[in-house]
VOMARBA-980929 format. One record per residue: x negated, y, z of N, C-alpha, C, O in turn. Coordinates in steps of 0.02 Angstrom, whole numbers, plus 50000, padded with zeros to 5 digits. Example, Ala and Ser with C-alpha at 12.3 -4.5 7.8 and 13.67 -1.06 7.14 Angstrom:
<recs>
493404971650390493854977550390493404983550390492884983450423/493584988850354493164994750357493555000250394493305005750402/
</recs>
This chain:
<recs>
499584994049999499995000150000499565006450000499055006650034/499765011449964499395017749959499465021250025500005021550054/498915023950050498935027750112499175034950101499035038050050/499525037350149499755044350148499505047950208499325044850258/499505054550205499335058950262499885063850270500255065350223/499955066250331500485071050346500235078050332499705080050357/500595081850292500455088850279501115092650292501625089750309/501095099250283501675103350292501975105250225501625107050178/502615104950222502985107350161503315113950181503725114150228/503135119150145503355125950160503825128150105503635127650046/504415130450121504885133250072505035140350093505215141550151/504985144850050505125152050063505655154250013505505154549953/506255155850036506775158649993506665166049992506655169250045/506575169049933506365175949926506725179249866506875175949816/506835185649872507095189349813506545188849760505965190249774/506725186949700506225185849648505725191449636505145190049622/505935197549640505435203049630504865203149684504345206249673/504975199849740504485199749794503975193949788503525193449829/504045189749737503605184149729502855186249728502455183149764/502655191249691501945193049690501665194749761501105193149778/502105197949801501875199549869501765193149912501275192649949/502215188549906502155182349944501555178249918501175175349957/501465178049853500875174649825500215177949852499735174449866/500205184349858499625187649888499485185149961498915184149980/500035184249999499955181650066499695174350066499285172450108/499925170350019499675163350013498935163549999498565159550028/498715167849956498005168249940497595170549999497025168350008/497885174950041497515177350100497365171650148496875171950184/497775166450149497655160750194497375154750157497405149150180/497105156150097496745151150057497205145250033497005139450030/497825147150016498255142149983498235143349910498415148749887/498015138549872497895139749799498435136449756498435137649696/498875132449784499375129149746500065130649770500195130549830/500525132049725501225133449742501635132649679501375132649623/502285131849689502765131649636503325136549650503505137649708/503605139549598504155144249604504735141149571504695139049513/505285140649607505915137349583506455142649583506595145649635/506755143949526507305148749520507935145949554508085140049549/508295150349588508915148549621509485152249588509465158349583/509995148749565510555151949529511065155249577511325160649562/511215152149633511725155049677511645151849746511285146849755/511985154949795511975152349864512455155949907512865159949884/512415154649969512835158050018512505157950085512085153750099/512695162650127512415163150192512855167250238513435168550223/512575169350293512945173250343513265179550312513805181650333/512945182450263513215188550231513665187150171513875191750136/513805180750160514255178950104513905175450048513325173550053/514255174749994513995171249935513665176349887513825182249886/513195173749848512865177949798512715173549736512705167349740/512605176749680512385173149622511925177649581511945183749587/511505174449541511025178249502511375182349448511815179849413/511175188649441511425192949390510905193049335510415196749340/510995189049282510495188449231510345195049195509805195949167/510825199749197510745205949160510205210449194509755212849160/510245211449260509765215749295509235211949333508685214449342/509395205949355508925202149396508895204749468508475202449507/509315209549485509305212949550509445207949607509165208649662/509865203049595510035198449649509715191549640509915186749672/509215191049596508885184649582508505182449644508195186449678/508535176049657508155173149714507755167249687507935164149637/507215165749721506785160149705506565156649768506595159449823/506345150549761506015147049815505295145949797505135143649742/504865147749843504135146449835504005140149875504135139949935/503755134949841503615128549875502885127549878502535128349828/502635125749937501915124949951501825118649996502235117350040/501315114949983501085109650027500415111550053499965113350014/500315111250119499685113750148499535109950213499945106150239/498925110950237498705108350302499065112250358499315117850347/499085109250417499395112450474499065119050490499415123850505/498395119550487498025125550502498215131250453498355136750475/498215129950390498375134950340499135137050347499305142850337/499555132350363500255133750373500345138350433500715143250429/500015136850488500075141450546499835148450530500145153350551/499295148950492499055155450472499545159350429499635165350437/499875155850383500375158850340500985161150381501225166750373/501215156850424501805158650467501645165050508502055169550513/501045165350534500845171350573500875177850528501065183150551/500665177050464500695182650416501395184650396501545190550390/501815179750386502485180950358502985182850413503465186450399/502895180350473503395181650528503585188950533504175190350539/503125193750532503335200850541503785203550485504115208650495/503795200250426504205202950372504825198750356505175200050307/504965193650397505535189350384506185193250381506585192250336/506295197750429506925201350430506935207150379507435208150345/506375210850375506355216650329506425214650256506715218350216/506155208750239506165206450170506695201050158506745198250103/507095199750208507635194950204507415188150178507705185350131/506885185550210506585179150187506885173450229507075174450287/506915167750201507065161550238506425157250232506215155650176/506135155350288505535151550291505665145050325505905145050382/505525139350293505585132850326504935129250320504575130050271/504775125250372504155121150373504355114250398504695113550449/504145108950362504295102250382503695097750370503265099350329/503655092250405503135087350392503325083450331503915082050319/502825081650291502905077650231502325072950223501755074750237/502475066750201501925061850188501695063050117502095063250070/501035063850109500735065550045500205060350024499765058350063/500255058349963499715054349932499175059149909499345064549884/498555057449916497995061949897497975068149940497905073749915/498025067250004498035072650052497445077250049497505083050069/496885074850026496285079150022496405085049975496025089949978/496895084749934497015090349888497375096149922497425101549893/497625095249984498005100350019497655102350081497905106750117/
</recs>
């Protein structure tokens, strides 16, 4: 059986125009790999929303990252102060990864 190691799976729901700012924070904590996933619609405490393809003003994306616990803790420390002001949703979970040395 292939061995796995535990790493952290980080998901950040962000207004799409803020992606470059979040990517800059990832780079500050030496995270070099991420994926951006477009989100079409959703709902939350403030109600439902959907992407407006015409202006992109309400577009949201998820930034997905797999990282070590140390790098994850450093990122959380950087992002925590802007969670409310930038209306971010940040989740962190354990995940079993094959080829853990890459993360």
